[in-house]
NULORO-248717 format. One line per 10 residues: their letters; for each residue x, y, z of C-alpha. Coordinates in Angstrom, 2 decimals. Example, Ala and Ser with C-alpha at 12.3 -4.5 7.8 and 13.67 -1.06 7.14 Angstrom:
<tivexs>
AS	12.30:-4.50:7.80; 13.67:-1.06:7.14 .
</tivexs>
This chain:
<tivexs>
MAATLVLTLG	-13.07:35.87:22.59; -11.89:35.60:26.16; -8.74:33.66:26.84; -10.58:31.15:29.00; -13.57:29.28:27.62; -16.07:27.41:29.76; -18.38:24.77:28.28; -21.66:23.58:29.76; -21.36:20.09:28.28; -18.65:17.85:26.94 .
VAAARPRTPP	-18.30:17.71:23.19; -20.24:14.64:22.15; -20.05:14.55:18.37; -20.05:11.02:17.02; -19.15:10.01:13.46; -21.59:12.07:11.39; -23.82:11.22:8.53; -24.35:13.96:5.96; -27.69:15.64:6.76; -30.04:16.85:4.03 .
AGQSAAASAQ	-29.28:20.26:2.57; -30.04:23.03:5.04; -30.46:20.64:7.94; -28.27:21.09:10.99; -26.61:18.37:12.99; -29.16:19.05:15.71; -32.04:18.42:13.35; -30.58:15.10:12.21; -29.60:13.83:15.66; -32.31:11.17:15.72 .
GGQTAVPNPA	-30.96:9.84:12.43; -27.65:8.86:14.01; -25.70:12.12:14.13; -24.96:13.68:17.49; -25.06:17.47:17.60; -22.27:19.65:18.95; -23.00:21.75:22.07; -22.57:25.50:21.60; -20.14:26.87:24.25; -21.31:30.42:23.55 .
QANVPPSQPR	-24.42:29.60:25.57; -22.51:28.40:28.60; -23.86:29.40:32.01; -21.72:27.68:34.59; -21.57:28.72:38.26; -18.01:29.78:39.24; -18.11:27.30:42.12; -18.61:24.27:39.87; -15.64:21.85:39.79; -13.63:22.14:36.59 .
MGLNIVVLDP	-11.16:20.19:34.53; -8.48:21.44:32.16; -6.88:20.36:28.93; -5.87:16.72:29.15; -6.21:15.19:25.66; -4.41:16.04:22.43; -5.69:14.52:19.19; -2.99:14.32:16.51; -3.97:14.01:12.86; -1.28:12.87:10.40 .
AHGGADLGAR	-2.63:14.20:7.09; -3.51:12.04:4.08; -2.85:8.28:4.07; -3.93:5.26:2.06; -4.20:6.03:-1.63; -3.88:9.73:-0.80; -0.11:10.24:-0.70; -0.27:14.00:-0.20; 2.64:16.07:-1.47; 5.39:14.14:-3.27 .
GTEGIRESEV	8.94:15.34:-3.65; 12.43:14.32:-4.56; 13.99:11.05:-3.49; 10.56:9.40:-3.43; 9.44:11.39:-0.40; 5.71:11.10:0.32; 3.92:13.41:2.71; 1.61:10.69:4.02; 4.64:8.65:5.18; 6.94:11.39:6.50 .
VLEFTWRLKQ	4.18:13.03:8.53; 3.82:9.85:10.59; 7.38:10.26:11.85; 6.61:13.80:13.04; 3.39:12.55:14.67; 5.08:9.73:16.58; 7.78:12.03:17.95; 5.22:14.70:18.91; 3.11:12.05:20.66; 6.12:11.12:22.81 .
ALEAQGFQVL	6.87:14.77:23.62; 3.26:15.42:24.67; 2.99:12.25:26.74; 6.16:13.30:28.55; 4.24:16.43:29.60; 1.38:14.34:31.02; -1.11:14.58:28.14; -3.18:11.71:26.86; -2.56:11.55:23.11; -4.92:10.04:20.52 .
TTRDGNDNPS	-4.17:9.77:16.81; -6.54:9.70:13.84; -4.35:7.11:12.10; -1.30:5.07:13.02; -0.66:3.33:9.71; -1.32:3.75:6.02; -5.07:4.30:6.18; -7.04:7.39:5.24; -9.93:8.33:7.56; -12.45:10.78:6.16 .
FDDRSARANA	-12.38:14.43:7.20; -15.45:13.84:9.35; -13.96:10.77:11.03; -10.84:12.78:11.90; -12.91:15.59:13.39; -15.11:13.12:15.26; -12.04:11.70:17.00; -11.59:15.09:18.70; -15.27:15.97:19.01; -15.92:12.83:21.06 .
QRGAIFITLH	-13.48:13.91:23.79; -13.73:16.26:26.75; -10.87:18.64:27.42; -9.21:18.07:24.03; -7.39:20.03:21.35; -6.77:19.00:17.74; -3.53:19.30:15.75; -3.32:18.24:12.11; 0.19:17.80:10.68; 1.25:18.35:7.05 .
IASTGLVGTV	4.42:18.43:4.95; 4.27:21.13:2.25; 5.50:20.99:-1.33; 6.30:24.71:-1.22; 7.89:27.18:1.17; 11.39:27.83:2.40; 13.14:24.57:3.29; 13.50:24.17:7.04; 10.59:26.42:8.04; 7.28:25.65:9.73 .
RTYVMPEFPG	3.93:27.44:9.66; 0.87:27.12:11.89; -2.58:27.83:10.44; -5.87:28.63:12.13; -9.34:29.21:10.76; -10.49:32.78:10.07; -13.34:34.20:12.10; -16.69:33.14:10.70; -20.21:33.62:12.04; -21.63:30.91:14.20 .
PNVTTGLIPW	-25.15:29.60:13.62; -28.11:31.63:14.80; -29.76:28.93:16.88; -31.45:28.88:20.25; -31.14:25.15:20.97; -27.54:25.37:22.20; -26.46:23.09:19.34; -24.39:23.99:16.30; -24.25:22.37:12.83; -21.38:19.99:12.19 .
DRAQAPFVGL	-19.90:22.13:9.40; -19.62:25.15:11.74; -18.26:23.29:14.74; -15.07:25.38:14.85; -16.85:28.76:15.03; -17.09:29.01:18.86; -13.45:27.94:19.23; -11.72:30.25:16.74; -10.45:32.62:19.43; -8.87:29.82:21.45 .
SHKLGDLVQQ	-7.47:28.26:18.29; -5.72:31.55:17.47; -4.23:31.64:20.96; -3.00:28.05:20.68; -1.66:28.70:17.18; 0.28:31.79:18.21; 1.86:30.05:21.20; 2.95:27.11:19.06; 4.22:29.30:16.22; 6.22:31.54:18.56 .
DLAKRFKGSP	8.23:28.54:19.68; 8.60:27.18:16.14; 9.93:30.56:14.97; 12.64:30.45:17.63; 13.85:27.06:16.41; 13.41:27.36:12.65; 14.79:30.54:11.10; 12.56:32.12:8.48; 9.33:30.82:10.02; 6.63:33.42:10.78 .
STALVAPVRQ	6.39:34.68:14.35; 2.64:34.18:14.66; 0.02:31.81:13.28; -1.38:32.38:9.80; -5.05:32.39:8.86; -6.46:30.08:6.20; -9.75:28.20:5.68; -8.31:24.74:6.36; -11.00:22.15:5.64; -9.96:19.84:8.45 .
LRTTAAPAIA	-10.33:22.53:11.10; -13.82:23.68:10.16; -15.66:20.65:11.56; -13.62:20.34:14.75; -15.41:21.35:17.96; -12.24:22.08:19.95; -9.28:24.43:19.74; -7.66:23.29:16.49; -4.55:24.15:14.46; -2.78:22.90:11.33 .
VEISTVVVQE	1.03:22.70:11.34; 2.79:22.59:7.96; 6.48:21.72:7.62; 8.49:22.72:4.53; 9.20:20.84:2.39; 9.07:17.49:0.58; 11.28:19.06:-2.10; 14.65:18.51:-0.41; 17.89:16.98:-1.58; 17.60:14.10:0.86 .
RGELDRMVPG	15.11:12.75:3.38; 17.56:13.48:6.19; 16.85:17.22:5.91; 13.29:16.56:7.06; 14.29:13.93:9.59; 16.55:16.44:11.35; 13.55:18.73:11.87; 11.50:16.12:13.71; 12.79:16.63:17.28; 12.61:20.44:17.10 .
VADAIAHGVV	9.10:20.48:15.63; 7.85:18.03:18.27; 9.40:19.90:21.18; 8.18:23.31:19.92; 4.58:22.15:19.52; 4.60:20.40:22.90; 5.99:23.55:24.53; 3.24:25.64:22.93; 0.54:23.23:24.10; 1.86:23.35:27.67 .
AFRPSYILPI	1.77:27.17:27.55; -1.81:27.02:26.26; -3.03:24.57:28.89; -4.18:27.16:31.51; -6.42:28.87:28.92; -8.74:25.93:28.33; -11.02:25.03:31.23; -14.22:22.97:31.23; -16.74:22.27:33.99; -17.07:18.75:35.38 .
VSGAGGGAQP	-20.66:17.74:34.70; -21.71:14.61:36.57; -23.30:12.07:34.28; -22.23:13.84:31.09; -20.73:11.36:28.69; -17.94:12.12:26.26; -19.62:10.56:23.26; -18.65:7.55:21.21; -15.20:7.48:19.70; -14.99:6.75:16.00 .
</tivexs>
């Protein structure tokens, strides 16, 4: 996939309802689900005004009754990940990005609600943050979805559960840029993004990555707390480096969709 992607329409995916088996989001649009435009069918004149990346959606994993990974000293992933999210939000806002979060407290939005938060925006990327229960303490890994075939449709719309397919190439680019900076700051971290079928990324119609920090199994909470500034700055630096690669056309009258 080319480094620069151009979309004909803004992503306008609202909070979905599960369609009947075999039915795409496009087919169920009249029932309350908004379909996701397929950027592979873009046909935008070079002279059309364009906008770049301006919104970052941050997703602190788990929440509510879902505590995520649990480690020593009573450490809970769902709580610690909020600290990383808040610091990253500050670092991104300092670079001029508008930052939205899928949760700010101890609630647990569904996978689809989290994806919809990003899918309703124009010029957005999605970053989901996790704290692992495994891995070398003090390391960080970035994950992206593997390549998978997009839907064979002619309507220009793609099913909700394949929303990531047209964005996998850009997600890999974003993931590599973020991971390169993380590797410089956290010894033992891989130098490039890893590939894994992360559930949260599959339904996101935007460049999307998962960042996983190791680990909840530490002697004291302070070991994780000391990683917060470096993780935030590394991710923000990677997003800034990625910014020129993501360009969308400005379509007059095209709405961004309802936010969940």
